[in-house]
MMTF fields as JSON, N, C-alpha, C and O atoms, coordinates in Angstrom:
{
  "mmtfVersion": "1.0.0",
  "mmtfProducer": "UNKNOWN",
  "numBonds": 519,
  "numAtoms": 520,
  "numGroups": 130,
  "numChains": 1,
  "numModels": 1,
  "chainsPerModel": [1],
  "groupsPerChain": [130],
  "chainIdList": ["A"],
  "bondAtomList": [4, 2, 8, 6, 12, 10, 16, 14, 20, 18, 24, 22, 28, 26, 32, 30, 36, 34, 40, 38, 44, 42, 48, 46, 52, 50, 56, 54, 60, 58, 64, 62, 68, 66, 72, 70, 76, 74, 80, 78, 84, 82, 88, 86, 92, 90, 96, 94, 100, 98, 104, 102, 108, 106, 112, 110, 116, 114, 120, 118, 124, 122, 128, 126, 132, 130, 136, 134, 140, 138, 144, 142, 148, 146, 152, 150, 156, 154, 160, 158, 164, 162, 168, 166, 172, 170, 176, 174, 180, 178, 184, 182, 188, 186, 192, 190, 196, 194, 200, 198, 204, 202, 208, 206, 212, 210, 216, 214, 220, 218, 224, 222, 228, 226, 232, 230, 236, 234, 240, 238, 244, 242, 248, 246, 252, 250, 256, 254, 260, 258, 264, 262, 268, 266, 272, 270, 276, 274, 280, 278, 284, 282, 288, 286, 292, 290, 296, 294, 300, 298, 304, 302, 308, 306, 312, 310, 316, 314, 320, 318, 324, 322, 328, 326, 332, 330, 336, 334, 340, 338, 344, 342, 348, 346, 352, 350, 356, 354, 360, 358, 364, 362, 368, 366, 372, 370, 376, 374, 380, 378, 384, 382, 388, 386, 392, 390, 396, 394, 400, 398, 404, 402, 408, 406, 412, 410, 416, 414, 420, 418, 424, 422, 428, 426, 432, 430, 436, 434, 440, 438, 444, 442, 448, 446, 452, 450, 456, 454, 460, 458, 464, 462, 468, 466, 472, 470, 476, 474, 480, 478, 484, 482, 488, 486, 492, 490, 496, 494, 500, 498, 504, 502, 508, 506, 512, 510, 516, 514],
  "bondOrderList": [1, 1, 1, 1, 1, 1, 1, 1, 1, 1, 1, 1, 1, 1, 1, 1, 1, 1, 1, 1, 1, 1, 1, 1, 1, 1, 1, 1, 1, 1, 1, 1, 1, 1, 1, 1, 1, 1, 1, 1, 1, 1, 1, 1, 1, 1, 1, 1, 1, 1, 1, 1, 1, 1, 1, 1, 1, 1, 1, 1, 1, 1, 1, 1, 1, 1, 1, 1, 1, 1, 1, 1, 1, 1, 1, 1, 1, 1, 1, 1, 1, 1, 1, 1, 1, 1, 1, 1, 1, 1, 1, 1, 1, 1, 1, 1, 1, 1, 1, 1, 1, 1, 1, 1, 1, 1, 1, 1, 1, 1, 1, 1, 1, 1, 1, 1, 1, 1, 1, 1, 1, 1, 1, 1, 1, 1, 1, 1, 1],
  "groupList": [{"groupName": "MET", "atomNameList": ["N", "CA", "C", "O"], "elementList": ["N", "C", "C", "O"], "formalChargeList": [0, 0, 0, 0], "bondAtomList": [1, 0, 2, 1, 3, 2], "bondOrderList": [1, 1, 2], "singleLetterCode": "M", "chemCompType": "L-PEPTIDE LINKING"}, {"groupName": "ASN", "atomNameList": ["N", "CA", "C", "O"], "elementList": ["N", "C", "C", "O"], "formalChargeList": [0, 0, 0, 0], "bondAtomList": [1, 0, 2, 1, 3, 2], "bondOrderList": [1, 1, 2], "singleLetterCode": "N", "chemCompType": "L-PEPTIDE LINKING"}, {"groupName": "LEU", "atomNameList": ["N", "CA", "C", "O"], "elementList": ["N", "C", "C", "O"], "formalChargeList": [0, 0, 0, 0], "bondAtomList": [1, 0, 2, 1, 3, 2], "bondOrderList": [1, 1, 2], "singleLetterCode": "L", "chemCompType": "L-PEPTIDE LINKING"}, {"groupName": "PRO", "atomNameList": ["N", "CA", "C", "O"], "elementList": ["N", "C", "C", "O"], "formalChargeList": [0, 0, 0, 0], "bondAtomList": [1, 0, 2, 1, 3, 2], "bondOrderList": [1, 1, 2], "singleLetterCode": "P", "chemCompType": "L-PEPTIDE LINKING"}, {"groupName": "ASP", "atomNameList": ["N", "CA", "C", "O"], "elementList": ["N", "C", "C", "O"], "formalChargeList": [0, 0, 0, 0], "bondAtomList": [1, 0, 2, 1, 3, 2], "bondOrderList": [1, 1, 2], "singleLetterCode": "D", "chemCompType": "L-PEPTIDE LINKING"}, {"groupName": "THR", "atomNameList": ["N", "CA", "C", "O"], "elementList": ["N", "C", "C", "O"], "formalChargeList": [0, 0, 0, 0], "bondAtomList": [1, 0, 2, 1, 3, 2], "bondOrderList": [1, 1, 2], "singleLetterCode": "T", "chemCompType": "L-PEPTIDE LINKING"}, {"groupName": "CYS", "atomNameList": ["N", "CA", "C", "O"], "elementList": ["N", "C", "C", "O"], "formalChargeList": [0, 0, 0, 0], "bondAtomList": [1, 0, 2, 1, 3, 2], "bondOrderList": [1, 1, 2], "singleLetterCode": "C", "chemCompType": "L-PEPTIDE LINKING"}, {"groupName": "SER", "atomNameList": ["N", "CA", "C", "O"], "elementList": ["N", "C", "C", "O"], "formalChargeList": [0, 0, 0, 0], "bondAtomList": [1, 0, 2, 1, 3, 2], "bondOrderList": [1, 1, 2], "singleLetterCode": "S", "chemCompType": "L-PEPTIDE LINKING"}, {"groupName": "VAL", "atomNameList": ["N", "CA", "C", "O"], "elementList": ["N", "C", "C", "O"], "formalChargeList": [0, 0, 0, 0], "bondAtomList": [1, 0, 2, 1, 3, 2], "bondOrderList": [1, 1, 2], "singleLetterCode": "V", "chemCompType": "L-PEPTIDE LINKING"}, {"groupName": "ARG", "atomNameList": ["N", "CA", "C", "O"], "elementList": ["N", "C", "C", "O"], "formalChargeList": [0, 0, 0, 0], "bondAtomList": [1, 0, 2, 1, 3, 2], "bondOrderList": [1, 1, 2], "singleLetterCode": "R", "chemCompType": "L-PEPTIDE LINKING"}, {"groupName": "GLY", "atomNameList": ["N", "CA", "C", "O"], "elementList": ["N", "C", "C", "O"], "formalChargeList": [0, 0, 0, 0], "bondAtomList": [1, 0, 2, 1, 3, 2], "bondOrderList": [1, 1, 2], "singleLetterCode": "G", "chemCompType": "PEPTIDE LINKING"}, {"groupName": "GLN", "atomNameList": ["N", "CA", "C", "O"], "elementList": ["N", "C", "C", "O"], "formalChargeList": [0, 0, 0, 0], "bondAtomList": [1, 0, 2, 1, 3, 2], "bondOrderList": [1, 1, 2], "singleLetterCode": "Q", "chemCompType": "L-PEPTIDE LINKING"}, {"groupName": "GLU", "atomNameList": ["N", "CA", "C", "O"], "elementList": ["N", "C", "C", "O"], "formalChargeList": [0, 0, 0, 0], "bondAtomList": [1, 0, 2, 1, 3, 2], "bondOrderList": [1, 1, 2], "singleLetterCode": "E", "chemCompType": "L-PEPTIDE LINKING"}, {"groupName": "PHE", "atomNameList": ["N", "CA", "C", "O"], "elementList": ["N", "C", "C", "O"], "formalChargeList": [0, 0, 0, 0], "bondAtomList": [1, 0, 2, 1, 3, 2], "bondOrderList": [1, 1, 2], "singleLetterCode": "F", "chemCompType": "L-PEPTIDE LINKING"}, {"groupName": "ALA", "atomNameList": ["N", "CA", "C", "O"], "elementList": ["N", "C", "C", "O"], "formalChargeList": [0, 0, 0, 0], "bondAtomList": [1, 0, 2, 1, 3, 2], "bondOrderList": [1, 1, 2], "singleLetterCode": "A", "chemCompType": "L-PEPTIDE LINKING"}, {"groupName": "TYR", "atomNameList": ["N", "CA", "C", "O"], "elementList": ["N", "C", "C", "O"], "formalChargeList": [0, 0, 0, 0], "bondAtomList": [1, 0, 2, 1, 3, 2], "bondOrderList": [1, 1, 2], "singleLetterCode": "Y", "chemCompType": "L-PEPTIDE LINKING"}, {"groupName": "ILE", "atomNameList": ["N", "CA", "C", "O"], "elementList": ["N", "C", "C", "O"], "formalChargeList": [0, 0, 0, 0], "bondAtomList": [1, 0, 2, 1, 3, 2], "bondOrderList": [1, 1, 2], "singleLetterCode": "I", "chemCompType": "L-PEPTIDE LINKING"}, {"groupName": "TRP", "atomNameList": ["N", "CA", "C", "O"], "elementList": ["N", "C", "C", "O"], "formalChargeList": [0, 0, 0, 0], "bondAtomList": [1, 0, 2, 1, 3, 2], "bondOrderList": [1, 1, 2], "singleLetterCode": "W", "chemCompType": "L-PEPTIDE LINKING"}, {"groupName": "LYS", "atomNameList": ["N", "CA", "C", "O"], "elementList": ["N", "C", "C", "O"], "formalChargeList": [0, 0, 0, 0], "bondAtomList": [1, 0, 2, 1, 3, 2], "bondOrderList": [1, 1, 2], "singleLetterCode": "K", "chemCompType": "L-PEPTIDE LINKING"}, {"groupName": "HIS", "atomNameList": ["N", "CA", "C", "O"], "elementList": ["N", "C", "C", "O"], "formalChargeList": [0, 0, 0, 0], "bondAtomList": [1, 0, 2, 1, 3, 2], "bondOrderList": [1, 1, 2], "singleLetterCode": "H", "chemCompType": "L-PEPTIDE LINKING"}],
  "groupTypeList": [0, 1, 0, 2, 3, 4, 5, 6, 7, 8, 2, 8, 2, 2, 2, 0, 2, 9, 9, 7, 1, 10, 4, 7, 8, 5, 11, 5, 12, 10, 2, 8, 5, 2, 5, 12, 10, 7, 3, 8, 0, 2, 1, 6, 5, 13, 11, 5, 14, 15, 7, 4, 16, 7, 2, 13, 17, 15, 8, 11, 15, 2, 1, 18, 14, 3, 12, 2, 2, 2, 9, 7, 7, 5, 4, 1, 18, 9, 5, 12, 19, 12, 10, 13, 19, 14, 14, 2, 19, 18, 7, 7, 9, 7, 13, 9, 2, 11, 18, 3, 7, 14, 11, 2, 7, 4, 7, 14, 2, 15, 15, 6, 14, 8, 12, 5, 11, 10, 18, 14, 10, 10, 10, 9, 2, 6, 14, 2, 14, 18],
  "groupIdList": [1, 2, 3, 4, 5, 6, 7, 8, 9, 10, 11, 12, 13, 14, 15, 16, 17, 18, 19, 20, 21, 22, 23, 24, 25, 26, 27, 28, 29, 30, 31, 32, 33, 34, 35, 36, 37, 38, 39, 40, 41, 42, 43, 44, 45, 46, 47, 48, 49, 50, 51, 52, 53, 54, 55, 56, 57, 58, 59, 60, 61, 62, 63, 64, 65, 66, 67, 68, 69, 70, 71, 72, 73, 74, 75, 76, 77, 78, 79, 80, 81, 82, 83, 84, 85, 86, 87, 88, 89, 90, 91, 92, 93, 94, 95, 96, 97, 98, 99, 100, 101, 102, 103, 104, 105, 106, 107, 108, 109, 110, 111, 112, 113, 114, 115, 116, 117, 118, 119, 120, 121, 122, 123, 124, 125, 126, 127, 128, 129, 130],
  "secStructList": [7, 7, 7, 1, 7, 6, 6, 7, 3, 3, 3, 3, 3, 3, 7, 7, 7, 7, 7, 1, 6, 6, 7, 3, 3, 3, 3, 7, 7, 3, 3, 3, 3, 3, 3, 6, 6, 1, 7, 3, 3, 3, 7, 3, 3, 3, 3, 7, 1, 7, 1, 1, 3, 3, 3, 3, 3, 3, 3, 3, 7, 6, 6, 1, 7, 7, 3, 3, 3, 3, 3, 3, 7, 1, 5, 6, 7, 3, 3, 3, 3, 6, 6, 3, 3, 3, 3, 3, 3, 6, 6, 6, 6, 3, 3, 3, 3, 3, 3, 1, 1, 7, 7, 4, 4, 4, 7, 3, 3, 3, 3, 3, 3, 3, 3, 3, 3, 7, 6, 6, 6, 7, 7, 3, 3, 3, 3, 3, 3, 7],
  "xCoordList": [6.114, 7.502, 7.644, 6.969, 8.507, 8.716, 9.773, 10.932, 9.364, 10.277, 11.034, 11.961, 10.65, 11.314, 12.51, 12.408, 13.636, 14.78, 14.495, 13.697, 15.15, 14.95, 15.42, 15.059, 16.206, 16.745, 15.948, 16.427, 14.735, 13.896, 13.709, 13.625, 13.646, 13.424, 12.009, 11.463, 11.433, 10.142, 10.426, 11.108, 9.915, 10.156, 8.908, 7.818, 9.064, 7.972, 8.384, 9.334, 7.678, 7.99, 7.156, 5.942, 7.802, 7.094, 7.614, 8.822, 6.733, 7.077, 6.411, 5.595, 6.741, 6.138, 5.521, 6.121, 4.324, 3.634, 2.975, 2.257, 3.213, 2.57, 1.465, 1.627, 0.353, -0.782, -0.937, -0.397, -1.675, -1.939, -3.171, -3.4, -3.951, -5.127, -4.768, -5.652, -3.496, -3.106, -2.908, -2.393, -3.294, -3.115, -1.94, -1.774, -1.127, -0.037, 0.199, -0.092, 0.723, 1.06, 2.47, 2.815, 3.284, 4.645, 4.83, 4.447, 5.41, 5.67, 7.075, 7.76, 7.493, 8.816, 9.09, 8.255, 10.25, 10.582, 11.367, 12.084, 11.218, 12.067, 11.696, 10.596, 12.632, 12.466, 12.876, 13.962, 12.012, 12.312, 12.478, 11.551, 13.643, 13.905, 14.002, 14.776, 13.216, 13.176, 13.4, 13.045, 13.982, 14.094, 12.763, 12.148, 12.316, 11.056, 11.102, 12.074, 10.049, 9.975, 10.38, 10.131, 11.005, 11.405, 10.221, 9.295, 10.247, 9.135, 9.11, 10.146, 7.908, 7.687, 7.187, 6.305, 7.741, 7.192, 7.33, 8.441, 6.2, 6.165, 5.606, 4.524, 6.338, 5.942, 5.058, 5.273, 4.071, 3.209, 2.963, 2.453, 3.324, 3.017, 2.177, 2.237, 1.404, 0.485, 0.421, 0.713, 0.034, -0.198, -1.582, -1.905, -2.391, -3.703, -4.169, -3.775, -4.999, -5.561, -6.857, -7.394, -7.357, -8.636, -8.442, -7.412, -9.439, -9.384, -10.231, -10.001, -11.206, -12.063, -11.408, -11.646, -10.583, -9.789, -9.943, -10.333, -9.634, -9.502, -8.2, -7.848, -7.488, -6.25, -6.465, -7.199, -5.811, -5.986, -4.632, -3.712, -4.503, -3.41, -4.043, -4.968, -3.531, -3.948, -2.779, -1.619, -3.089, -2.062, -2.382, -3.545, -1.341, -1.52, -0.542, 0.668, -1.09, -0.274, -0.032, -0.785, 0.997, 1.394, 0.211, -0.491, 0.001, -1.058, -2.469, -3.393, -2.644, -3.959, -4.267, -3.366, -5.525, -5.938, -5.64, -5.62, -5.409, -5.218, -6.464, -7.586, -6.25, -7.367, -7.103, -5.958, -8.181, -8.071, -7.525, -8.024, -6.504, -5.928, -6.397, -6.909, -6.227, -6.626, -7.156, -6.77, -8.06, -8.619, -8.784, -9.135, -8.533, -8.773, -9.111, -8.518, -10.072, -10.391, -10.407, -10.692, -10.1, -10.115, -8.691, -7.863, -8.411, -7.074, -6.673, -7.458, -5.448, -4.831, -5.555, -5.336, -6.402, -7.077, -6.374, -6.195, -5.979, -5.273, -6.266, -7.304, -5.937, -6.738, -5.932, -4.731, -6.577, -5.863, -6.574, -7.799, -5.761, -6.293, -5.162, -4.09, -5.397, -4.457, -3.049, -2.061, -2.96, -1.663, -1.007, -0.041, -1.518, -1.017, -1.795, -2.957, -1.158, -1.868, -1.3, -0.151, -2.143, -1.747, -2.596, -3.724, -2.038, -2.783, -2.573, -1.449, -3.656, -3.611, -3.234, -3.882, -2.2, -1.774, -1.85, -0.933, -2.954, -3.182, -2.163, -1.768, -1.725, -0.784, 0.561, 1.16, 1.041, 2.308, 2.08, 3.027, 0.807, 0.42, 1.04, 1.644, 0.879, 1.466, 0.452, -0.482, 0.663, -0.169, 0.756, 0.806, 1.486, 2.49, 1.847, 1.039, 2.219, 1.762, 2.808, 3.993, 2.371, 3.305, 2.784, 1.578, 3.721, 3.411, 4.579, 5.731, 4.31, 5.399, 6.316, 7.504, 5.774, 6.56, 6.2, 5.108, 7.12, 6.88, 6.855, 7.617, 5.966, 5.87, 6.149, 5.959, 6.592, 6.847, 5.591, 5.683, 4.422, 3.149, 2.816, 1.866, 3.573, 3.366, 4.043, 3.894, 4.777, 5.449, 4.404, 3.57, 4.449, 3.433, 3.805, 4.799, 2.993, 3.06, 2.112, 0.999, 2.544, 1.721, 1.523, 2.485, 0.277, -0.084, -0.736, -1.585, -0.344, -0.978, -1.791, -1.331, -2.988, -3.832, -4.515, -4.816, -4.753, -5.525, -6.751, -6.664, -7.883, -9.12, -9.587, -9.62, -9.945, -10.444, -11.833, -12.173, -12.621, -13.947, -13.998, -13.998, -14.042, -14.089, -15.431, -16.468, -15.413, -16.645, -17.469, -18.697, -16.811, -17.536, -18.385, -19.603, -17.762, -18.497, -18.985, -19.778, -18.526, -18.908, -18.268, -18.578, -17.373, -16.727, -15.603, -15.135, -15.175, -14.103, -12.858, -12.935, -11.711, -10.422, -9.612, -9.724, -8.816, -8.002, -6.588, -6.391, -5.607, -4.198, -3.651, -3.917, -2.896, -2.404, -0.905, -0.371, -0.233, 1.189, 1.274, 0.638, 2.053, 2.201, 3.632, 3.955],
  "yCoordList": [-10.083, -9.697, -8.619, -7.591, -8.85, -7.92, -6.895, -7.243, -5.631, -4.56, -3.976, -3.187, -4.355, -3.828, -4.69, -5.917, -4.087, -4.883, -5.549, -5.05, -6.676, -7.414, -6.633, -6.973, -5.61, -4.848, -3.577, -2.705, -3.46, -2.3, -2.218, -3.243, -1.04, -0.861, -0.39, 0.412, -0.889, -0.424, 0.527, 0.163, 1.728, 2.729, 2.883, 3.111, 2.762, 2.928, 4.033, 3.872, 5.14, 6.27, 6.186, 5.992, 6.331, 6.286, 7.384, 7.608, 8.05, 9.051, 8.646, 7.725, 9.309, 8.975, 10.219, 11.293, 10.064, 11.145, 10.562, 9.565, 11.17, 10.711, 11.696, 12.909, 11.157, 11.971, 11.91, 11.021, 12.858, 12.854, 12.006, 11.014, 12.353, 11.615, 10.258, 9.416, 10.015, 8.734, 7.649, 6.582, 7.88, 6.905, 7.328, 8.512, 6.371, 6.688, 5.507, 4.359, 5.814, 4.815, 5.109, 6.261, 4.075, 4.211, 3.196, 2.035, 3.619, 2.678, 2.877, 3.837, 1.963, 2.012, 3.428, 4.03, 3.95, 5.322, 5.385, 4.45, 6.507, 6.798, 6.068, 5.532, 6.063, 5.475, 4.012, 3.676, 3.153, 1.727, 1.404, 1.611, 0.901, 0.547, -0.964, -1.597, -1.538, -2.986, -3.33, -2.555, -4.476, -4.989, -5.619, -6.305, -5.394, -5.973, -7.486, -8.136, -8.035, -9.468, -9.862, -10.992, -8.944, -9.262, -9.043, -8.3, -9.687, -9.531, -8.143, -7.503, -7.699, -6.407, -6.66, -7.493, -5.95, -5.97, -4.574, -4.073, -3.953, -2.638, -2.794, -3.352, -2.305, -2.457, -1.313, -0.157, -1.648, -0.668, -1.147, -2.247, -0.324, -0.628, 0.513, 1.638, 0.22, 1.216, 1.142, 0.11, 2.258, 2.367, 2.969, 3.994, 2.346, 2.875, 2.274, 1.164, 3.002, 2.505, 1.731, 1.112, 1.768, 1.139, -0.282, -0.601, -1.13, -2.498, -2.652, -3.569, -1.769, -1.815, -0.965, 0.24, -1.601, -0.862, -1.451, -2.607, -0.646, -1.085, -0.508, 0.631, -1.292, -0.844, -0.799, -1.611, 0.166, 0.378, 0.561, 1.113, 0.111, 0.491, 1.212, 0.703, 2.408, 3.188, 3.262, 3.192, 3.403, 3.572, 4.852, 5.142, 5.612, 6.827, 6.804, 6.94, 6.627, 6.635, 8.073, 8.972, 8.294, 9.622, 10.387, 9.883, 11.607, 12.509, 11.961, 12.358, 11.059, 10.478, 10.687, 10.938, 10.584, 10.651, 9.316, 8.28, 9.323, 8.047, 7.175, 7.678, 5.867, 4.925, 3.766, 3.383, 3.225, 2.128, 0.885, 0.477, 0.292, -0.946, -2.131, -3.107, -2.06, -3.144, -2.583, -1.495, -3.353, -2.984, -4.251, -5.301, -4.156, -5.296, -4.817, -3.866, -5.491, -5.241, -6.554, -6.568, -7.652, -8.975, -9.444, -9.448, -9.838, -10.278, -11.549, -12.491, -11.56, -12.718, -13.195, -14.326, -12.374, -12.743, -12.063, -10.845, -12.869, -12.352, -11.687, -12.26, -10.474, -9.708, -9.572, -9.308, -9.751, -9.698, -8.795, -8.681, -8.146, -7.336, -7.021, -6.581, -7.243, -6.921, -7.468, -6.793, -8.685, -9.317, -8.959, -9.605, -7.932, -7.55, -8.308, -8.659, -8.558, -9.118, -8.533, -8.096, -8.543, -8.058, -8.777, -9.186, -8.923, -9.503, -8.618, -8.229, -8.312, -7.513, -8.416, -9.438, -8.048, -8.785, -7.821, -7.035, -7.894, -6.946, -7.102, -6.109, -8.336, -8.548, -7.872, -7.313, -7.917, -7.257, -5.86, -5.154, -5.477, -4.163, -3.892, -2.844, -4.862, -4.713, -5.043, -5.818, -4.434, -4.646, -4.495, -3.432, -5.556, -5.522, -5.753, -6.665, -4.917, -5.066, -5.865, -5.533, -6.927, -7.789, -8.112, -8.129, -8.367, -8.839, -9.715, -9.296, -10.925, -11.843, -11.344, -11.664, -10.561, -10.152, -8.722, -8.474, -7.79, -6.381, -6.174, -6.791, -5.298, -4.912, -3.412, -2.669, -2.978, -1.561, -0.738, 0.389, -1.296, -0.597, -0.415, 0.297, -1.042, -0.873, 0.39, 0.706, 1.111, 2.339, 3.362, 3.781, 3.762, 4.656, 5.038, 4.561, 5.908, 6.192, 5.228, 4.996, 4.667, 3.751, 4.341, 4.751, 4.383, 4.972, 3.918, 3.152, 3.882, 3.02, 3.902, 4.974, 3.462, 4.24, 3.316, 2.162, 3.843, 3.118, 3.956, 5.177, 3.293, 3.953, 3.28, 2.052, 4.087, 3.55, 4.098, 5.196, 3.327, 3.799, 3.856, 2.827, 5.078, 5.267, 4.843, 5.022, 4.289, 3.809, 4.957, 4.94, 5.943, 6.989, 7.842, 7.912, 8.483, 9.382, 8.728, 9.317, 7.528, 6.867, 7.496, 7.11, 8.466, 9.116, 8.273, 7.334, 8.611, 7.876, 8.754, 9.949, 8.135, 8.811, 8.105, 6.89, 8.841, 8.218, 8.776, 9.99, 7.883, 8.271, 7.753, 6.614, 8.574, 8.227, 8.417, 9.429, 7.438, 7.586, 7.714, 6.951, 8.67, 8.794, 8.978, 9.102],
  "zCoordList": [-30.007, -29.901, -28.829, -28.887, -27.867, -26.765, -27.163, -27.39, -27.245, -27.646, -26.451, -26.634, -25.233, -24.045, -23.691, -23.721, -23.356, -22.933, -21.594, -20.801, -21.35, -20.107, -18.888, -17.762, -19.093, -17.967, -17.672, -16.947, -18.227, -17.906, -16.404, -15.727, -15.896, -14.462, -14.212, -14.968, -13.162, -12.694, -11.548, -10.591, -11.636, -10.602, -9.754, -10.277, -8.48, -7.539, -6.576, -5.81, -6.614, -5.743, -4.481, -4.538, -3.362, -2.09, -1.183, -1.101, -0.522, 0.473, 1.775, 1.793, 2.842, 4.123, 4.741, 4.732, 5.274, 5.96, 7.202, 7.118, 8.337, 9.568, 9.932, 9.804, 10.382, 10.802, 12.314, 12.972, 12.85, 14.28, 14.572, 13.88, 15.549, 16.002, 16.582, 16.742, 16.905, 17.466, 16.434, 16.766, 15.201, 14.13, 13.266, 12.975, 12.859, 11.939, 11.01, 11.344, 9.858, 8.853, 8.379, 8.114, 8.273, 7.773, 6.659, 6.806, 5.554, 4.467, 3.93, 4.284, 3.074, 2.463, 1.971, 1.297, 2.305, 1.94, 0.638, 0.28, -0.062, -1.204, -2.475, -2.62, -3.377, -4.698, -4.66, -4.189, -5.153, -5.247, -6.726, -7.509, -7.118, -8.511, -8.617, -7.899, -9.512, -9.699, -11.158, -12.046, -11.405, -12.764, -13.142, -12.326, -14.368, -14.819, -14.643, -15.028, -14.061, -13.808, -12.4, -11.981, -11.658, -10.284, -9.336, -9.663, -8.164, -7.225, -6.584, -6.407, -6.243, -5.597, -4.178, -3.974, -3.196, -1.841, -1.25, -1.071, -0.951, -0.33, 1.072, 1.257, 2.053, 3.45, 3.913, 3.549, 4.713, 5.357, 6.781, 6.993, 7.75, 9.142, 9.699, 9.203, 10.72, 11.252, 12.766, 13.37, 13.364, 14.803, 14.996, 14.394, 15.822, 16.151, 17.466, 17.823, 18.179, 19.431, 19.19, 20.108, 17.96, 17.637, 17.122, 16.528, 17.355, 16.833, 15.574, 14.785, 15.375, 14.188, 13.1, 13.017, 12.267, 11.281, 9.886, 9.72, 8.905, 7.514, 6.98, 7.285, 6.186, 5.546, 4.04, 3.477, 3.399, 1.967, 1.301, 1.905, 0.078, -0.812, -1.99, -2.623, -2.277, -3.439, -4.407, -4.0, -5.691, -6.712, -7.486, -7.768, -7.825, -8.615, -9.777, -9.595, -10.983, -12.192, -12.629, -12.253, -13.408, -13.858, -14.45, -15.327, -13.962, -14.424, -14.217, -14.926, -13.259, -12.952, -11.474, -10.673, -11.126, -9.72, -9.04, -9.705, -7.727, -7.021, -7.147, -7.193, -7.202, -7.261, -6.302, -6.062, -5.766, -4.815, -5.505, -6.553, -4.915, -5.432, -4.601, -5.151, -3.272, -2.371, -1.063, -0.634, -0.427, 0.878, 1.697, 1.16, 2.996, 3.878, 5.277, 5.787, 5.889, 7.294, 8.072, 9.27, 7.39, 8.003, 8.252, 7.342, 9.486, 9.873, 9.129, 9.018, 8.625, 7.958, 6.701, 6.268, 6.112, 4.871, 3.701, 3.691, 2.716, 1.542, 0.595, 0.263, 0.167, -0.778, -2.06, -2.007, -3.223, -4.502, -5.5, -5.5, -6.367, -7.464, -8.437, -8.024, -9.715, -10.796, -10.556, -10.846, -10.026, -9.804, -8.484, -8.081, -7.8, -6.484, -5.419, -5.624, -4.288, -3.14, -1.853, -1.792, -0.834, 0.49, 1.522, 1.246, 2.709, 3.822, 5.041, 5.356, 5.711, 6.925, 8.091, 8.32, 8.824, 10.013, 11.192, 11.429, 11.923, 13.023, 14.142, 14.754, 14.425, 15.533, 15.272, 16.191, 14.025, 13.683, 13.105, 12.757, 13.009, 12.485, 11.122, 10.892, 10.221, 8.887, 7.797, 8.002, 6.641, 5.452, 4.247, 3.629, 3.914, 2.843, 1.48, 1.303, 0.534, -0.843, -1.602, -1.566, -2.295, -3.013, -4.403, -4.65, -5.301, -6.651, -7.077, -6.96, -7.571, -7.916, -9.028, -9.039, -9.965, -11.121, -11.532, -12.042, -11.309, -11.641, -13.151, -13.896, -13.576, -14.982, -15.095, -14.132, -16.251, -16.47, -16.185, -15.698, -16.487, -16.267, -14.787, -14.461, -13.884, -12.443, -11.904, -10.724, -12.738, -12.3, -11.865, -12.667, -10.599, -10.048, -8.629, -8.081, -8.04, -6.606, -5.905, -6.378, -4.783, -4.005, -2.615, -1.966, -2.162, -0.88, 0.008, -0.448, 1.248, 2.238, 3.182, 3.575, 3.547, 4.454, 5.453, 5.15, 6.645, 7.66, 7.997, 8.132, 8.132, 8.543, 9.826, 9.918, 10.81, 12.075, 12.332, 11.894, 13.04, 13.419, 14.929, 15.604, 15.456, 16.903, 17.471, 16.831, 18.655, 19.284, 19.872, 19.788, 20.46, 21.173, 20.24, 20.403, 19.274, 18.399, 17.124, 16.39, 16.852, 15.617, 14.395, 13.268, 14.6, 13.468, 12.906, 13.549, 11.705, 11.067, 11.001, 10.717, 11.268, 11.166, 10.094, 9.927, 9.384, 8.344, 8.417, 8.455, 8.436, 8.376, 7.061, 6.679, 6.373, 5.045, 4.973, 5.426, 4.4, 4.077, 2.582, 1.855, 2.105, 0.654, 0.287, -0.894]
}
């Protein structure tokens, strides 16, 4: 027996933060309110001069530390976890997080991040949008 009304809203909080180092990540801004059962799509676009990149989606539930939800470094390959999926599209510089049917338990902060590996120093740079 479902005790939740059909009109429950799923709240997804998103903020935007741009980093320097030539890398930046931009994602859907502000509060996203969805009806339970409706599809979820969170946009993430990135700018970087590097071609060797990895994109990440992190989720942070109330009073919890952020945890990795999805990761991809392969162009046009769909990655899935816990009902969410995303595909990295390097040509359009996008990594959209999607889920066909939102649940109340999906209420959280969602963060998109890009990691690049520079050729010269071999160091890693990370830009995070939260």
